[in-house]
N, C-alpha and C positions, 0 to 999 in steps of 0.2 A: 502593693500585689493586689487582685481586684477577689473578691471571694468565688467567684466561676469564671473560668476562662478554659472557652473552644477556640482550637486553633486547627485550620486546615483540618476539620473532620467530613472524613469521608464513611459514608454509612450505607450499607445496601441488602437488598432483600431478593438474594438469590444473586442471578446477572443486573439486578436493576440498580443502577446508581441513585438513591436517593437525596443523599446531601455528596453537594461534590467540592467540597473545601471549605465548609462551615466557620467563620472564625467571628464570633460575639466575644463581649464578656460583662460580667454584669457584678455592682461594687455593692460593698455591704451597704445595706439600710436603704438601697433602690429598689424602684419596681421598673423593671424593665419587660415590655412586650415585644412579641414575634408577630406582625401581621403579613399576610399574603392572602394566596387564593386557595381551592382546595388542593392538593397535591405540589404545595410549596414545598413540603417538608419542614413543615413549623413542629405538627405532632412528633415527627422523626427524630426533629431535634432534642424535646422533650426524653422521650423514649433512649437514646442515646445515652444523654448525661444521668438518667436513672438507673443505665444496663442493662436494658431489658430489651436493647436492639443496639450493641455493641458495636462501636465502631472499626471499620476495617483499618484504617487509615489514619494520622493525626492525634492530638493530643489533647484531655478536658482535665483542668485540675479544679481542687473545688478546695479551698484553702491551702493551699498551695503544695497540695498531691495530687499526682496524676492518679485518675478512677477509671479512666478509661477500658481497663480489663479486670475492671472490680465487680464483684459479684451483686448483682440489685438487693439483696439484702444487708449486705455492708456496705452498701453507698449510702441507706437508710438509716441504719447506725452511725453512720458518719454526719448526719446531721440534713439531708436533699430527700424528701416526699413528696409525691406529687399525687393530684386529683385530676383523675385520667378523662379522656375524651368520654362522654357518655356517662359516664360517675360511675357505672359498675356496682352498685350497694348491692349486698349482700341481702337478696329481696324477702329469702324466708326469716330471717334475723331482726328482732328489734333495734331500735335507732341507738339505746344503749350498748348492747351487743357491736353493732356495727362500730362504735367509738371506741368499745374494749379493744376490738380487735386491731386500732390503727396503732394502739399502746402494745404491739404484742412483742416488740423484741426490745423495749427499755428494760431497763434493770433498775432505775432510779425509782426516787420515792413518791414522787409528785405527781403522779397521774392522777389524781381525785382534785389537783390542784388545776390542771390542763381540763380537767372534765367541766367544773365550773365557768374556766374559760370560755370555753365553744358556747357553753350554753346560754353564757351572758351574750356574745356576739351574735349568736342563732337563737336569741329563746323561745322560736316555733318549735327545736329540737326538745326543749325541756318541756315544752307541753305535750310534745310526741313520745315522751322516753320510752314508754314500753309500747308503742306500736309498732308492728312490722313494717321496712322500707319500701316494702313493693305494693304497701296500701296508698303512700303517699304521693303527692302530684311531684311533676319533673322538677319544680323548684326546689322543695322542699328537700328530694332527692340532692338533689345539687350543693345546698346545704349540708346534707350530712354527709356528701362526699369529700367538700371540703373541711368541715370537722373532722372527718375521719385522718386525714393528712395531716393537720396539726396535733393529732393526740400523739404523732410521732416525736414533738416538741422539734420539729426541723429550724435549722440556721435558712435553709433557703426550700421555698413552697412552689412547685411546678406546679401551674393551675393550667391546663387544657381545655379550653371552647368552655368557661361557665356560664355564658350566656344561650346556650346550644338547645332550642326546643324546650323554653321557658317563658314564662308569660312576661312582656313588657315592665311591667311593673314591679315583679320580683330580681327581674335582671335589676334597676335600680338600686333596689336593696341588695342584692347578693354585691353590687359593685360600691356600694356605701362601704360595706363589712369587707371589703377586700382591701379599702385606702385604709379604714381601722387595725386590721393585723398587721400593715405596713408599719402604719404611727406605733403599735406596739414592739415593733423590733425585729420584724421578719420579714427577709428579703423574699421577694418574688420576682420569678421568671412567668409572665402569662402569655398562653397562647389564646389568640381570640381571632375570628374572622368580622367580629364587630368592631371595626376601627375606632368608630367615635368614641364608642365606651374605653375603649384599650388607651388609645391616644388620652382621653381624659383622666385617665386614674395612673399614666405610668410615668419615669421623669424623663427614659429614655427608650427610642423604640428601633426595631430593623423590620425593614420590608424584605421580606423571602421570595424569592422567583425560580421553579425548577431547580428546586437544592440548595442554592445560592441566593450569596447577600446581594440583592441589589442596591442596598441606600441603607446607612442606618446615623441617626440624628437626634437632637432632644427630639421629644413627643409635641412640643410645641412648633417647631420648625416644620416636624412630617407633618402636621393638620393643616401647616398655612402651605406645604407645597403642591401645585397645583397638578402633578403629576400623581400625587399617591390621594388627591381632593377628587379627581377624577376616574381612578383605578378601583378606591376603595372605602368614600367617604359620602358617596352618591351626588357629587357635586356636579 
């Protein structure tokens, strides 16, 4: 049984069908990536999983339990957290306050241990612990958004466009950290337009086109696929 299974998921924005029967799986311990152009349905897939835009039809199972009609806060409690596209840090709050909010729904006693883990993964956040989030660079805010998601102690981490709008040198650093988060035991579903980075760090990938899965394969095979190279890898 996969940790996450989407089966024939259809998601709508009003009368517009954004997902037209998506079926994907994520096994425990994997990094799986969704690649595709703008409007392909990548972010909508993550929003459907996290309950922010519930599907109108189809099944989403997490750890064997159906969650398609589960409230977002309960999905977080079950072990799924998301670092959203655009980061959405609380600009007037400090780094530490943002991280504390990531653990808001937790009732266990190891929040301080996870805070230290985040600071080890992102030493720059430790340096700026008392700095307001809105005064930091885009790359630093991306680190904060990922750290905040980790503070929920997720089994599955959803990452939406972690390289968007940040300097190339910080993109490399963030992707090194994503790989380390996975090595430490967190399963990751990654949405990314920078297909080179996404396929480099992931085990498997799906190519989305206009709300459907056009292709699914091992990441290495996708990188060698001439159509994927032409459309997404700049070849």
